[in-house]
C-alpha positions, 0 to 999 in steps of 0.5 A, spaced: 500 500 500 505 504 501 503 512 501 497 511 497 490 509 500 486 504 496 480 509 495 481 516 495 479 520 501 474 525 497 472 529 504 473 536 502 475 542 507 472 549 505 474 556 508 471 562 506 472 569 508 472 576 506 475 583 507 473 590 505 475 589 497 475 581 496 472 575 497 475 568 497 473 561 498 479 555 498 477 548 498 482 542 499 481 534 498 486 529 501 485 524 495 489 518 494 495 520 499 495 517 507 494 524 509 493 531 507 500 534 505 498 541 502 496 547 505 494 554 503 494 561 506 489 566 505 490 573 508 486 578 506 488 585 509 496 585 510 500 591 510 499 596 504 492 594 503 494 588 500 491 580 500 496 574 500 494 567 497 498 561 496 497 554 495 503 549 497 503 542 495 507 537 500 510 533 495 510 527 499 510 530 506 506 536 509 512 539 513 515 544 508 508 546 506 506 547 513 512 551 515 511 556 509 503 557 511 506 559 518 511 563 516 510 566 509 506 572 511 510 575 517 517 574 513 514 577 507 512 584 511 518 584 514 522 585 507 524 592 505 522 590 498 515 589 501 515 595 505 517 599 498 512 596 494 516 592 490 512 586 490 515 581 485 522 582 488 519 581 495 515 575 493 522 572 490 526 574 496 521 571 501 521 564 498 529 564 498 529 567 506 524 561 508 529 556 504 535 559 508 531 559 515 529 551 513 536 550 513 538 552 520 536 548 526 530 553 528 527 550 521 
């Protein structure tokens, strides 16, 4: 059997939310894997009047997907590039920063 179920788990978990200028819905389904390995974020009111959405695929394990879910927003809004509204650069820097953190003992 290994990492897969004999039948997919089709139970869906739904999250909905809304803010001043946005409404969202996120739905997750475990599927064939033995446990849910993916995660997502939906932050509708982060500094600068922005919203942040992301889906993170566990690729055979949930640890990194959950780590990103927990830390992405806070690391992003600390970056000078985010504060200066260079959002493309800030997103790229944030992923690299999370890679660095995961390589440390704390990660």
